N, C-alpha and C positions, 0 to 999 in steps of 0.2 A: 225577920225584918218585915214590915206586914207592905201589901200591894201601894198603898199611897205613902209609905217612907219610900222606898224605891222610888214610883213617880217621880216625886221632887227628887231627889238626887238625878236621875234623868234629864229632869227639868233647869237644874244649876249646871249641870257639866251643857246642857246645849248654847245655854245664853253666856258663856262664857266666850262661846266663839260666835253668836250670831246677832249682830243689833241692827237697827233698820236705823236707814239712812232720808237725806230729804228725798234721794234720784230713788232710793231701794226701801221702801217703809218695809216694815214688820206685818206679819198677817201673823196671829196669834188666837190660837185656839183653846175655849175654855168649856170641858165636858162636863154636865152635873150629871142626876143622875134620873132625871127629868128635862133638861132641857141643855142647849148646846147656846155658846155665846159666840164671835168672832170679832176684832177687830183689827183695825192697821192703824200700824203706832209708828211714828217718828225719833225715835229714841235720845235721836241731838236733842231737840229740840222737847222733848215731855208730850208729845201732846196726841191725841187718837185723831185721827184725819176721817176716817168713818168707822161705823159700825153694823153688827145686825147678829140678833139672838131669832131663839123660835120661840119668844112669846110674841114678837110681832108679823110669824106668820099665822097660820089656820093650825088652830089646837085641835081636831075632831077628833077623837077618841079610835078610830078606826083606821089612821094612819101610823104608820112606825117612827119609828124616833129614827131609823137612817132618810129616812123619805124626807121627810122635816129637816133633818139636819146639809140632806141636796138643795132644799128652798132657800133656805136664809144662808147656802154657798151663793145661789146666784142673788141673791137680794142684796150681799155685798160684793157682786161683783158689779151688776150694775150701777151700785153706790159708789162703786170703786173709778167707772169710766164716768161716770160723774165730774167727778175731781179728776180727774186724764193721768189715774194712777193704773200704768202698764205693767211693772214689774214689779214682786213683795219679794221679800223671803219670808217661806213658811216656819213658821213657831209651830209646833204638835203639842208642846208643852209637856209631854215629858210623857206620851200618850202613845200607844202601838199604830202605826199607820195604814187603820183597816176600823171597816165598821164604818160609823159614821163619822170618823175623821177624814177616811178616804172619801165618801160621800160627799161633803162639806168642799175638800179640796176637789175632786174633779166637776163641779155644778160651776166652782169659782174660774175655774180653767175654763169651759165652757165659755164663760163671758169676756174673755178674751185677758184676762190676767195670767201673768206667764209667773211661773216660779220651780 
C-alpha cells in the first residue's frame, strides 16, 4: 500500500472521531507538493468560516515551505480572531504532525487560537 492510501485511511479514521461545531469548529489542513491550505469549518451547518492558503502570502523562491506554512497559520489566526473564533479542533488530515503542519499549527496558536 502506498503512502497516499495510508494517509487517506488515517484521514477517514480521524474524521469519524472529530467534527466541528458552532462553539468549536474544525481547523482542516491540506498540504500539496507546492502549497498549503487551511480552513476553519463548522460541520453542523457545512460552512467554511474562514480560510487561508500559501498563494495569498509572498511566494519568494528563497523562502522555505515551512516558513510559508507559518505565515499561512499566522494569517489564519488573525482572520479567526476577526471572526471571534478562539478554540478549534485540529484536523491534520492524515498527515504527520511535523514540518509544515507543525509550523502552521504553532503559528496559529501564537495568534491566540487554542486547540
